C-alpha positions as CSV (number, residue, x, y, z in Angstrom):
1,X,-26.6,-22.4,-31.4
2,X,-23.3,-20.8,-32.0
3,X,-20.5,-22.5,-33.9
4,X,-17.9,-20.3,-32.1
5,X,-18.0,-20.8,-28.4
6,X,-16.5,-18.9,-25.6
7,X,-13.0,-19.6,-24.8
8,X,-12.2,-19.4,-28.6
9,X,-10.5,-16.0,-29.3
10,X,-12.6,-15.7,-32.5
11,X,-15.6,-15.5,-30.2
12,X,-14.1,-12.4,-28.7
13,X,-13.0,-10.9,-32.1
14,X,-16.2,-11.6,-33.8
15,X,-18.7,-10.5,-31.1
16,X,-16.4,-7.7,-29.9
17,X,-16.3,-8.9,-26.3
18,X,-13.5,-8.7,-23.5
19,X,-10.8,-11.3,-24.5
20,X,-10.4,-12.3,-20.9
21,X,-14.0,-13.1,-19.8
22,X,-15.8,-13.0,-23.2
23,X,-18.8,-11.4,-21.5
24,X,-18.0,-7.6,-21.3
25,X,-18.4,-5.4,-24.4
26,X,-15.1,-3.9,-25.9
27,X,-17.0,-0.8,-27.1
28,X,-19.5,1.4,-25.3
29,X,-21.8,1.6,-28.3
30,X,-22.5,-1.7,-29.9
31,X,-23.2,-0.2,-33.3
32,X,-20.1,0.8,-35.0
33,X,-21.6,3.3,-37.4
34,X,-22.8,5.6,-34.6
35,X,-20.1,8.4,-35.6
36,X,-20.3,10.1,-32.2
37,X,-19.2,7.0,-30.1
38,X,-17.1,5.5,-32.9
39,X,-14.0,5.1,-30.8
40,X,-15.4,5.0,-27.3
41,X,-14.1,2.1,-25.2
42,X,-14.5,1.7,-21.7
43,X,-11.3,1.8,-19.6
44,X,-12.0,-1.7,-18.1
45,X,-14.3,-4.7,-18.6
46,X,-17.5,-4.2,-16.5
47,X,-17.5,-7.9,-15.8
48,X,-14.1,-8.9,-14.9
49,X,-12.3,-5.7,-14.7
50,X,-9.6,-6.3,-17.4
51,X,-8.0,-3.1,-18.6
52,X,-8.4,-2.5,-22.3
53,X,-5.6,-0.3,-22.8
54,X,-2.7,-2.3,-21.6
55,X,-0.2,0.8,-21.9
56,X,0.1,4.0,-23.6
57,X,-0.1,3.8,-27.6
58,X,-1.1,0.0,-27.2
59,X,-3.5,0.0,-30.2
60,X,-1.1,1.6,-32.7
61,X,-0.3,-2.1,-33.5
62,X,-4.0,-2.4,-34.6
63,X,-3.1,-0.3,-37.5
64,X,-1.2,-3.2,-39.0
65,X,-4.2,-5.5,-38.6
66,X,-6.5,-3.0,-40.0
67,X,-4.1,-2.6,-43.0
68,X,-3.9,-6.4,-43.6
69,X,-7.9,-6.4,-43.5
70,X,-8.0,-3.7,-45.8
71,X,-5.7,-5.4,-48.3
72,X,-7.8,-8.5,-48.2
73,X,-10.9,-6.4,-49.0
74,X,-9.2,-4.9,-52.0
75,X,-8.0,-8.5,-53.2
76,X,-11.5,-9.8,-52.6
77,X,-13.0,-7.2,-54.9
78,X,-10.4,-7.6,-57.5
79,X,-10.9,-11.5,-57.5
80,X,-14.6,-10.9,-57.8
81,X,-14.3,-8.7,-60.8
82,X,-11.9,-11.0,-62.4
83,X,-13.9,-14.1,-61.9
84,X,-16.8,-12.3,-63.8
85,X,-14.5,-11.2,-66.4
86,X,-15.6,-7.5,-65.6
87,X,-12.3,-6.0,-64.3
88,X,-11.5,-2.6,-65.4
89,X,-9.8,0.0,-63.3
90,X,-12.7,2.7,-63.2
91,X,-15.0,-0.2,-62.1
92,X,-12.6,-1.5,-59.7
93,X,-12.5,2.0,-58.0
94,X,-16.3,2.5,-58.3
95,X,-16.8,-0.5,-56.2
96,X,-13.7,-0.7,-53.9
97,X,-13.8,2.8,-52.7
98,X,-17.5,2.8,-51.4
99,X,-16.9,-0.6,-49.9
100,X,-13.9,0.4,-48.0
101,X,-15.6,3.6,-46.6
102,X,-18.6,1.4,-45.6
103,X,-16.3,-1.0,-43.8
104,X,-14.0,1.5,-42.1
105,X,-15.9,1.6,-38.6
106,X,-16.3,-2.3,-38.3
107,X,-12.7,-2.8,-39.5
108,X,-11.5,-0.5,-36.8
109,X,-13.4,-2.4,-34.3
110,X,-12.2,-5.9,-35.4
111,X,-8.7,-4.7,-35.6
112,X,-8.6,-3.7,-32.1
113,X,-10.3,-6.8,-30.9
114,X,-7.7,-8.9,-32.9
115,X,-4.8,-6.9,-31.3
116,X,-5.9,-7.1,-27.7
117,X,-6.7,-10.9,-28.2
118,X,-2.8,-11.3,-29.1
119,X,-2.0,-10.1,-25.6
120,X,-4.8,-11.1,-23.2
121,X,-5.9,-14.7,-23.0
122,X,-9.3,-16.3,-22.0
123,X,-9.8,-17.2,-18.3
124,X,-12.6,-19.7,-17.7
125,X,-15.1,-18.5,-15.0
126,X,-13.8,-21.0,-12.4
127,X,-10.3,-19.8,-12.5
128,X,-11.1,-16.1,-12.9
129,X,-10.8,-13.4,-10.2
130,X,-11.9,-9.9,-10.5
131,X,-9.1,-7.5,-11.4
132,X,-9.4,-4.1,-9.7
């Protein structure tokens, strides 16, 4: 049983689903660490027909979301090291840099999912008509 159900924007963000129907996938390849298909998104949702690129340059705003997530990751590493009284600049960089590189593909996708959810709202199945 899932704590987050369809209709909640978090469902779309965490499961990388279409923000309109919460059924179609936002990315062509479900695995974010397949570097060959890292950026690939379908033009439209295969289920409801929602266009994923609303205008040219639409996802530039996702860079700001990505920046905020990255800062949160940096702060989390800093706090964890500080709580255990192990903070030092070399140790911080030794942990933080690999951590950031490992999370880049997922942060990229989450940022895009958050960004499109600001502009496209969920429509329940009974109110939905397929877009063309």
